[in-house]
N, C-alpha and C positions, 0 to 999 in steps of 0.2 A: 287528704288521702286517709282512708282507715287500715286499722292496722289488726282488725280480727275479724275471722271470716262472720258472714251474717247467718249462717246455718246453724254453726256449733259453737260460736264463741271463743274459738281457738285462735290465739296470736298467730300473724301469718309468718313464714318462713319457707325458703327458697331451696333450701340444701338436702335435705331428707324427706323424702316420698313415705317412709315407714313411721314418721312421727306425725303429730296432730300439729293442724294449721298450714300443711304443704301446698304450697299453688306455684306453677311456674313462673318466674319472673313476666316473660313476655305477657302470659293471661291475665296477671294483674295489672300490668301497666294498661291494657286495653280498658280498663274500668276500676280505676282504684279507690274508688268511692262506695262502689257495692260489687262485694265478689261473694264466690263461695270457695273454700279449699276445693282440694281435688276430690276428697274424700267426701264430702256433702254433695259435690257436682256428681259423684259416681252414683251415689245413693238415691240423689232424687232422679236423675235420668235414666239409669241401667241398675237402680236395685242393687247394685255391685258394693260389697265392704271392705274397705281397709280396716283389718285388726290393728287398734292401735290401743296400747295399753293405759286404764286409768288408773293409777296405784294409789296406794294407802295415804301415801304423803300429802299427794293433793287433795284427798279427800280430809284430812286431818286439818289442812291447812285451811281449805273453804269453810270447814263445820268453825274453826277459831275466828275467822273473820264475820261470819255470821252472826256468832255468839257473843261477840264483841260489839257489833252494830247494834244490837238490842230493838232490831227492825221487827216486824211482823213477818212470820214464818208460816207460808201456808205449807203444810205437809199434806202431798196430795198422795192417794193408795187406789189401789182398784180394787173397788167393793167385790168383784166377782173372785178376787182372789185375796182376802183381807188379810190370810194369815200367813202369805208370802210376801206382802207388800208395807205390811204397817211397822213400821220403825218404833218397836217397843221402847227404846232409849232415848226418844224424843225430848224428853223433860231433863234428862242426863247431858243430853248436846247441848240444848237452848232453855237452861233455867230461869233466867230475864227476860226471855222473847217472849211478845205475846205468840198465840197459836191458833190457827184455824185450820181444822182437821178438813180436808176436801176428800171425800169418798166419790169418787170419778165411775164412768162406765156402768151407771145404771142404767143406759139403753140395753146392755146385752141380757138383762131380765126381759121376760115376755110382760105384755101390757096387764096381766091380771094380777101381777106383783106391785104392790101399792108402796110410794115411796116411804110413807110414814111407818110403815113395817119395818123396812129395812133402816130406818133412822133410830128406831127405838131399838132396834137388834144393837147396832153401831153405838149407841151411847152406852147400853148395857156391855157391850165388849169393853169399851176404853174404859167403865168403872171398874170391872172384873179384871182387868189386867194393868190396874193403877197409873193409866194412861191421864193425865190432867191436860184441858184445851179449854181455850176460851169460848169457842163455838165450832159446830161441827155442820157438815151439811153434804146431801146425797144429790148428786147433780148428773149430767150427761154434758160432755163437750159439743154435743152436736145440737142442742135445743139452747135456743137465745135467750129463753126467760131464763134459763140455769145460770146461764153467763150473766145476766144481769142481777140475780140474787146473788151469783158469785162476788160482783164488784160491789154490792151494795153494804157487805161484809166485812168485804176488805176496806173500804173506805170510813166504815165504824171502827176499826179495828187498829189502822194503820199510823194514826196520830200524825199524819202529814208527812209520813217518812216512806222512804223506799219498801218495797216487798220482795221477799224471799220466797221462790216457788222452791220447794226440797221433797225428794221420795227416791224412792226406788227406780229402776229405770223400767222404762215401759208402762208404766201407770198413766201416761198422758200429758204430763205436766207440760210439754212443748205444744200438743193439741189445744190445751186450755187457753196458754198464751196466745197462740195462732187464732183462736175464735175470739178472744178478747180484742186482738188486734181489729179482728174482722168487723166488729161491734162498732168500733169508733174508726170504721173505713181507714185504717191504715194499711200501709202495705208491705209490713215487716213479715217476714215468715222464717219462722225457726225449722231446721230439716226436722222431719217426723220419719223415724222407720222403726221397723220390726227388730232391728238389731240392738243389740245391748249399747250403750255409752254413745248413742248418738251426738249427744250434747257432750262437749269437751271441757267447756270453762263458761264462766258467766255470759249471760246475754241480757243486754237490757231493753226494754220495750216502755216506751213512755206513756205515762198517763195523764188526761187533760189537765188534774190538780199540780203537773210540774215533778212528780214524783215519777219511781220508775219500777216496774214488776222487774226482778231481776230471776231469770231462769238458772238452775245450779244443774252440774253435773248429776246423773242419776246414779244412785248406788247399787254397785252390782249383788245381786242374791244367788250365791252358788247353790241355794237349796231349792232353786226353782227347775223345773225342766227346763225353761225356754233357753237358760244358760248354755244347753249342752247342747244344742241343736243348731244345725246347718240352715242355710240359707232355704232350701228347699223344702225341708219339715217344718221352719218357722211358717214358709207361705200357705201351707197346708192347715195350719193349726190357727192362722189369724183369723180373726174375723171380725166383721164392720156391722153386723147384724145381731139381732136377739136371738141368744141359743135356746132352741125348744127344748123344754126337759123331756127326756124319752122316759118310760115309764116299764120296768119288768116286775112281774110278779116272780119272785124268786123260793123256790122250797129249799130246805135243808139237802146239803149234800150236792149243791149246784154251785157253780162258779159263772163270775162275770169278769169279761176281760175289757179294760179302757186300752185298746191298742195294744201294744206288747209293753206298756208303762208300768202296768200295775194288774195283778189278779187278786180280786176279790174271792175268797171261798167261803162259803156259808157254811159253817160247822154243823151248827145245831140251833133250835128254835121252832118257829111255826112258820108258816107260808108269810112271808113280808114283802112290801113291796120298796124296789130300791128306785129311785127317782134319781135319772143320770144328768147331770150339767157339765158339759164339755163340749168342746169345738165341734161343729155339726160333721166335718171332715174325719174327724176320728172314728176307727172302727170300734164299735162296743159288740161284743159276742158272749152268748150265754152258752155254757156246755155243763155236764155233768161233770163232777169234783172227780170222778176217778179218772177221766179223761185228760184233765185240766194240765197237767205236766207234760205229757207227749204230746198235746194239742200246742202249747207254746213253743217247747222246741223245734217241733216240725213246721209250725206257721208263721214265726215271728218275722219271717220276710217276704209274705206273699200277703195272706190274708189280714194279717195285723199290722202288716205295713209299715209301722213307727214304734220305737225308735230304729233308726238304721243301727246296724254294727257298729259302726264309729262311733256312734252316739251312745250306743251301750256302753261300749269300752269308757268313755268318759264318765258315764255316770256311777262306775263301780260295780260291786258285786250284789247280789240278789240278795233281800234279808225278808225276815217276814214279823210279822208284829197283830197279836190279837186284840181286838176290842168286843166290847157287849153293847148291845143296846135293848131297849126296854120300850115302855109306856111312851116316853117323852120322844119326840124326832129329834135324830141326830145326823148332822153331818159328817161324812168322813171326806175329807181334804185333801188334795194331791198339789203342792204349792205350784203354780205356772201351769195347771192343766184343768183344774175346775173342781169339783166336789158331787158327791153322791148322798142323797139324804135317805136314810133308812128309818122306815115306818114298818114296825111291829116288835118284835122281838126276838133276840137269838146272839149266836155270836160269830164273829166272823176273823179269819185269818187274811191279812193282807200281806203279799209279796210284793216290792218295790225294789228300787235301786237307792242303794245305801246314800248317795248323797243327794237326795232327795226329800224334803221334808212332807211327812204325812202324819195326819193327827185326825182327832174326832172332836166335835164342839157341839154346842147345842145349834139346832137348826135354824137358818137364816130367812128362810119362807118357807 
């Protein structure tokens, strides 16, 4: 008999449906060697989530276990949301573990974006932020040759020891591990969803060299838009196809809305190009600057659609910040939502919710 859920890794328990690992005793006894807890079953079959807290104590205990093992750590990040998913404290967490940084979800970029350009950007980003890794990769979990490249690098760095996958929620750790299982024609299937904290405990997947890949629970990042969204909103924003950039020629004294999450006000400068990389179902709307506030207050719940009133309340009050851009292309990033590449010259004011991380960086593409 097994004592852990195959989907999320939680230890089985039969008493409390609000806690991780719950399964009815009669359901468990029907197939005690392979089962999903009630939460994973509902996620897989009904896309229904039972909110279960993954607390800081669990997180710190997992960090300690991985650190003391000195095994290879594969730090998975979302290349499309780099600032929202990279763990800048990774070297402090694991000072003696070999580190492989994997930038996943490259498939969200259109075909004209070259992987070497993003790889060079990633390496420069790591250097500027003083993040030291043994190797970095830019991949997609949907491409078999990328999975093969990932495995080659794992075998080179693991020293015939187990491997821990580590990172923020929803960066695709479980999808990568499922792709590895498929690559080796294994049947293991870790639960994958767009809800935070889908993986609740360590999950082991065997490799041919008799070591294990171990999926760890995702770190919750409360500075990402997705942290505050309901299921219906997550479903609207989640995409499994590439994100086609939308190009806008913006004059000073115009404003651009990214749904109701963010207002970009072009205060002064020259006519500039704003290239928007956000989920295809998010409403992007342009208006005159003088009409922006009135439009925002009037149309949050119809034209702009998202976020909902409940989600807005969760994200806190609206704040503003000014940024300047000039000859060098810049990205305005909104963690968990996407980014806008600014080409031209001028000053913008960005209005957004206080709990969301927003900033400016060198352009990724």
